[in-house]
N, C-alpha and C positions, 0 to 999 in steps of 0.2 A: 404076277408078279406084285401087282399092284395090291391084292386083297391076300398076301399070304399070313398065316395063320400064327407062324412058327417064328421068333425072332430070328433065329440061325436059316431062314431062309430068305430073311430081306439083304441080298447080296447087293442092290442098287438102291439108288434114289434118281425119280426123273424129273427134271428142271424143269418147273413149267415155264419162265420167263416169261414174254408176252404172246405166245405163240395161240395167243386167241388173239391178234390183232397182227399176222401175217406181212402187212404192207408196212409196218413198223421195221420191222426186224433189218433189212436190207439198209435202211436208212442209218440207222441205229449203228450197225456195223460198221459203216465208215467213217461215222461220228466219232465211237468211241476208238475204233483202231486210230485215226487221226490223232484224238487228245493222247492216247497212251503213248505213240511216237515223240510227241513231244514231252512226257513226260518223263521218258528216257532219256531224250536229249537235254533237257533243261537240267534236270539233275544230274546228269553225269558229268555235264559241261561242269556243274557245282561241285563237286566232289573232286574232280580234277585240278581246280583251280587249288581249293583250298587244302589239295594235297602236295600239290609244287609249287606254288608261291608263299614262298617266306615268308614275305609281311603279311598274310593269313594264317600263321602259326599260332593263334590266339584263343583260348577257349571258348571265343563266340563263335568262331569260325570252325570249331570244331564240332562244335553242338550242331550249328548247321550243315556241314558235312553228315554228322549223322543222321538227320532228319532227313537231307537229300535220298542216305542211301535206306531207309527207312522208308520212305515213299515208293522209292522203286520196290523194295520187298512188296510192301502193301498191295502195289498193282499187280504187280506179276504174280500173285499168289490168287488173284480171282479176275482180269480182265482176259486173260486166253481163255480161259472155263466162259465168261461171257462170252467171249468172241465166238466160240466153238459155240455156243446156245444157238445165237443166229444163224448160224448155219445149216446146224442139224434137226433134220427133221423131229426126231427124238432124242431129247436130250437127259442122256443118262450118266451116271457119276456110281463109281462103285464103293460100297459103304468105307472102306480105310481112308479111299481116297476123297469122301467127304469127309469126313474127320479131321482129314489131313488137313485140307484148305481150311475148314472151320478154324483151325487150332491156327495156324498162319496170320489170317484177316484178325481172328481178336487179337492175338498177341503184337499184332505190329499198329493196330489201333490201342491198345491202352499202353505198349511202350512209346506212342505218340502222346498221348495223355501227361505222363510224366516226364517223356521229354522237354515238352515245353514249359513245362514248372522250373525244370533245371536252367531253361533260357533265360526265364524269367528273374529269377535268383543271382543267374550271371549279369542281366542289364541292371538288377537291383544295385549289386555289388560294385560296379562299373562307375554308376552316376551318384549312387548315396553316400559311396565309401570308397572311394577312389585310390585314396592312401593306404587301404589294407588291402585293397585288390589285389595286388600281386603276389600277397602273402596268404589270402582265401585260396583265389581262383588259382592258384599253381599247376602245376602236370602233375600231381598228385594226388591232387582234391578232381582235377574236372574230369581226368581222364576216371577214376572207378563212378563217378556222377553217370556217367552216360553208361557205363556198363551197367551199374545197377537199374538203371531206368531198363534196360535191355531184359536183363534176369527178372525184374518184377513182373513187367509186361508178358515173359511166357510161362514165368510162373503162375499167373492169372489165369492166362490160356489155358495152361496145362489142367487145373483144377476144374476150369468150367467144361473143357472138351472133354477128360474123363468122366464126369458129371454124366454126360449127354449118352458119351458112351456106354455105359453101365444099364440104359434106361431100355425095354422091350419096344419093340418095334414090328406090330405084330395086324397091323391095317391097312390104310392108305399109304402109299410111298411116295406121292406125288410133294415135291418140295418147290410151295408157290412162291418161287423166289429164282435169281438170276444164278444164283451160288449155294453154297451151302450155309447160311445164314443162322446163325445159333436160335433165334425166337423162331424163325421158320421151321428148323426141323423139331423144336422141342412139341410143339404144335400136332406133331404127325406122332408122337410116345404114346403107347395104349397102358400107361400108368402113372400115375399120381406123378406129378411134377412138380410139387410143392419145394422140396429142396432145391431144388434146378433155381427155382424164382426166388428162393430164399438168397442163395449165394449169386445169384444173380445181381439182386438189390444191393450185399452188401460190396460186391465189384465193383459197381455206378458208384457207389457214395466214395469209396476208396479210388477210382480211379476217374472220375469225374466231379464227384463235388469237390473232395480235399484239392485236388488241383487248379481249381477255377477259384476256389477261395484263398489258396494261397498265390496265384497268379493277379488276383484283385489288389489282394494286400503288399504285394510287391510294386504294382503300379500305383496306389495310394501313395506310397511312401515315394515312389520316383516321380509321381506328379507334384508332389509337395515340394522334392528339393528343386526341379526345374524350376517352380515358379518364384524360388528366392533367392535365384541366377539372377543378379542386375541388369546385365547387358541384354539384348535381344537375341543378339547374335548366341550370346552363349545358349541361352534358352532352345534357339533352334538350334544348334551343334546338338546339343543334349538329346533333344526331343528326337533327332532323326538317326540316334543312335539305337533307340527302340523303338522306331516307328513300323519299320517291317514286321518284329515281331509281334508288336499288337496286333497289324494287322493282319497275319494269319490264325492268329488267337480267334480275334472276332470271328473269323471264317470258317474257320474250324467247327469252335464250341456252338457258331450261330446256326450252323449246318444240321449241329446234331440237335438243338432246342427244335428247333425248324421240324426235324425229322420226327421227333417223339411228343412235342409236348401241341402238336395242333389237336383241336375235336375230332373225333372220329366219325361218319357219315351214320346215319341211324335206317336210312330207306336201302333198298337192296341196291337200285340201279345208283345210289351216290354212293355204296360199300364198293360195288362193282370198281367206279370211277376212279372212286380214291386208291382201291386196293394197286390198281394198275400207276396211278403218279403216286403211289408211295414207293413203289418199284424201282420206277424212273428216279426217283430223288435219291435213293439210296444208293443206286448205280451212277448216277452223276457227282453225288457226295464222295463216291469212291475214285473218281478222275478228275475231276474238276479242283477239288483243295491240294491234291497230289503235283496238280499241273500249273495252279497261281502261284504256290509255293516260291520258286524259283522266279519265276516273272518279277514276284514280288522284291524277293532280297537284292535280285539285279536294278531294277528299277530306282530302288532308293536306299541304293548302297555304292559309293563312288568307289570304296575298295576293291568290291569285285568286281565292278564294270572296267578298272581298270586292269585287275588282273584278268580277267575275258579279254580284254584287247592285248594283251601282252601274250596269251597264248594265241590268240588270232596271227598275231605279228610274226612271232614263234613258228607256226605251222610254216607259214607263206613262205618263211626263211628255210625254212629247213628242206621243202618240197619244190623249191627252184633249183 
């Protein structure tokens, strides 16, 4: 199977993972499973409180609920496959399942980039234009904004996945990764992938470059507005409004820049070690960021903490 000569004969891929380091697999299985359960619990609670607590029926918490749901979808599209890879001697995935998983992961990642920029605009309007905020950020505006984030991410993923599926895979079918990560799959194609590379470059500019610039401009105006507030208490209150989102943005984009911006090793031994490190960084990026999001928003937000306490009290009263 690994040396199939015809495109149609490639009915499955082999996921390499860290099979060359079997001692790591059980350790990482327990670690990733624990983090995945925390993700489901933390983001599930955030979705619940933002839906049930009427005090949280605002644009900011609507976007937060979308972000939590997105994080659950993103991790669920990849973590079960990763866990199976840690336990299965031969980690195989069918051709359709591989590209289905690729579509979901890419769509969730692209959607989060757009959604974070929408959340930055929400904070900009709340701090820099508070009088116009109720009009600009009405339900008729923020619901389509969230829907457009999902639609844009899904459309971008559909384009990239479709282009990848059209490529012939007539040689090695071993994916040097835990999942069907698009760059790892493209390396297996036995045809020119220049179109895919150009398309990926354009997509990166649209979904990484433009949102980063937009978020940066929003926070430049936000910071300038906060510094003009005369009282220290007022400045602290204004900054606390957007500090959680800013922290999430730094973690999200900082990890991406660390993954793809660091220099590559030139010697074979160093390249092998870096290859394992890159896969582990990618793996933890996929679970650490979704795990940190609810923690950051809960620790830095009094409204969320109050809503969680009310939910716990209600649960206790209901069960007694």
